[in-house]
TORZALUM-169653 format. One record per residue (C-alpha): residue in one letter; y, x, z. Coordinates in steps of 0.5 Angstrom, whole numbers, plus 500, padded with zeros to 3 digits. Layout:
<atoms>
aYXZ ...
</atoms>
This chain:
<atoms>
x862551503 x855548506 x859541506 x861542499 x854543497 x852536499 x858533494 x854527490 x855526483 x859520484 x863523489 x865528484 x866523479 x871520484 x875526484 x875526477 x878519476 x883521481 x885527478 x886523471 x893524468 x898519471 x900516464 x892515463 x891512469 x897507468 x895505461 x888504462 x889500469 x884500474 x877496475 x875494482 x871499486 x864495485 x865495478 x865502477 x862508481 x860504487 x854501483 x849502478 x851496474 x857495470 x861490472 x858489479 x851489481 x850481482 x850481474 x843485474 x840479478 x835474475 x837467474 x844463475 x849467479 x855463482 x858463489 x863458492 x862453487 x857447485 x856443479 x854449474 x851445468 x843444469 x841443461 x842450459 x837453454 x841459452 x837466454 x844469457 x851466458 x857468462 x864465464 x870469466 x877469467 x881472461 x887474465 x884477471 x877479468 x873476474 x866473472 x865467476 x858465473 x853468469 x846468467 x842474465 x849477463 x846484461 x840482457 x839486451 x839481445 x841481438 x848479437 x849477430 x856476427 x859476434 x859483433 x864483428 x869482434 x867490436 x868491428 x875488429 x877492436 x875498432 x878497425 x884492425 x890496427 x888502422 x891498416 x898494415 x896487414 x900487407 x897493404 x893491398 x886494395 x883493389 x875492390 x870496386 x862495385 x861501390 x865497396 x859491395 x853495394 x850496401 x851489403 x844486406 x841481402 x842474405 x848476408 x854470409 x859472404 x867470403 x866471396 x869477394 x869480387 x870487384 x876488380 x880483384 x886486389 x886483396 x891484402 x888487408 x890480411 x886476406 x880481408 x881479415 x881472414 x874473410 x871476416 x874471421 x874465418 x867465413 x864471417 x864475410 x859481410 x863483404 x869483407 x867487413 x864492408 x870493404 x874494410 x869499412 x869503405 x877503406 x875506413 x871512410 x865508409 x859504413 x856510417 x863512419 x865505421 x858504425 x860511429 x867509431 x864502433 x859505438 x864510440 x869504441 x863500445 x862506450 x870506451 x870499453 x864500457 x860495453 x854500455 x848494453 x851495445 x847499440 x851499433 x847499427 x851496422 x858493422 x857486420 x852484426 x846483421 x839483423 x837491424 x832494428 x835496434 x842493434 x843489440 x848487445 x849482451 x853477454 x857481458 x859486452 x861481447 x865478452 x869485453 x870485446 x873478446 x877480452 x880486449 x881483442 x885477444 x890482447 x892484440 x896478436 x893479429 x886478432 x888472436 x891469430 x885471425 x880468430 x884461431 x886460424 x882454421 x883454414 x886459409 x887460401 x883466398 x884469392 x879467386 x882472380 x888471377 x893466380 x887462382 x885461389 x880457393 x880454400 x876457406 x874454413 x873457419 x866456421 x867456429 x865448430 x869448436 x875450433 x875445427 x870440429 x865440424 x858438424 x860432428 x863436434 x870434437 x875440437 x875443444 x882442447 x886448448 x881453444 x883459442 x877462438 x873467438 x867468434 x860465432 x854468429 x847466427 x841470424 x834468423 x833474429 x839473433 x839465433 x846462435 x851466438 x858465440 x864467444 x869462445 x876462449 x880456451 x887455455 x888449460 x893448465 x895456464 x888459465 x884462460 x877462460 x872466456 x865464455 x859467451 x853464450 x847467446 x840464443 x840457446 x833454444 x835449440 x839450433 x845447430 x850445435 x847447441 x851454442 x857450441 x855444446 x853449451 x859453451 x864447451 x860445458 x861451461 x868451459 x869444462 x865447468 x870453469 x876449468 x874444473 x869447479 x870454477 x877454480 x873454487 x868460485 x869467488 x868473483 x861475482 x863481478 x868483473 x870485466 x871492467 x878495464 x877500458 x877508460 x875507467 x869511469 x863507470 x856509471 x850507466 x846502469 x838500470 x835497464 x836489465 x831484464 x828483457 x830489454 x830497455 x837500455 x839503448 x840511448 x848509447 x847506454 x846513457 x852516454 x858516459 x865513458 x867521459 x865522452 x869517449 x876516448 x881510447 x887509443 x891514446 x886519444 x886522451 x879524453 x877522460 x873529460 x880532460 x881529467 x874533469 x878540467 x884538471 x879536477 x876543477 x883546478 x885541484 x879541488 x878549488 x873553485 x869554491 x867546491 x866546484 x862553484 x858549490 x856543485 x854548479 x849551484 x846545487 x845543480 x840549480 x837551473 x836544470 x839542464 x845537466 x844530464 x847527457 x852523461 x855529465 x856534459 x858529453 x852531449 x848525446 x842522449 x835523446 x834517441 x830512444 x825507441 x829501439 x827494443 x822490440 x823484436 x822479442 x818472441 x821465443 x820464451 x817458454 x821454458 x822456466 x826454472 x830458476 x833457483 x841458482 x845461488 x849455489 x843451491 x842447484 x836449479 x837452472 x833449466 x831454461 
</atoms>
């Protein structure tokens, strides 16, 4: 019993994971060990280091001004290069990927809905809009085209009201983020518009994109260039996708093999973008957040990183991984440039995935498997202190939202590959 009393929390969580029902473990996959309980950093400890992270490859683009970026293999989940992957930054409309991950499968695409004034009453002033009008009936497919092509906050709010309201949708998005282990993300609104405390990271946005692209409808919407949208009666007007790497707008050349995924811009967030492309049978994901320049820079830097990934990236060794949904993972120390939101301290054991099976159910099974003596010893070791939120499932105390960050001056940091990275 004395040996049992020295069981660590991580050891018990490991037993919990091992005791999960077989069907749950198989359906959710298994993340590499370093991506979960063996490190305090979701995805791997190297992702928390400062500067450019890359191993076994050279030629990473030097003229990158983004405050955070990440390159990953979409199939394996291996991250092959990153820069401040867990840095907390405003996501802008790239957060709509999480909205789609959360809500997309709830409604049949052919379902029709007549929009009311109330559906559009709570849209923030200054939002991007697709042009939805009260009194007009839209199909769910048309509403999602408005979300993906025009980044329409009006379409997001209509779908949110169909889902039971904005507050309910935000709560479900937060739960979904935690299930995906996107622990840098704190959701305040479903549309990604500037709100105090609404943050994400290059790592989390890439998780959202990878998960979304597994769904055929998500993949089709984010890759659609144009669509006809209802204007009332039998009239329609054409909408175009605002992803310039997809369409070649604003003087850019369409990127060869681009699949999608989602761009964003607000005055606070600046430009953000997550893109996916396939060449020679390999699909790469790239997220770029907050480049110093405006206009096309976020797309140009994404294209440069994709080019590097398809050429030099083949020799790169993984520096981390995009963890699989539902696999137990620890909360992580606050990354460079921001404080971890309250949501970051909630355990994945308090979330549930599409199966509706909570990971916490595995803990109960563990108690039976490891025996009452060991479990009792662990409880005695905890003593008379209250257990932390990520062990009980109780919400963590609200933390102060991250302050608005001022633009940074240029700086130079060393890369692991021996080159230099200009910020």
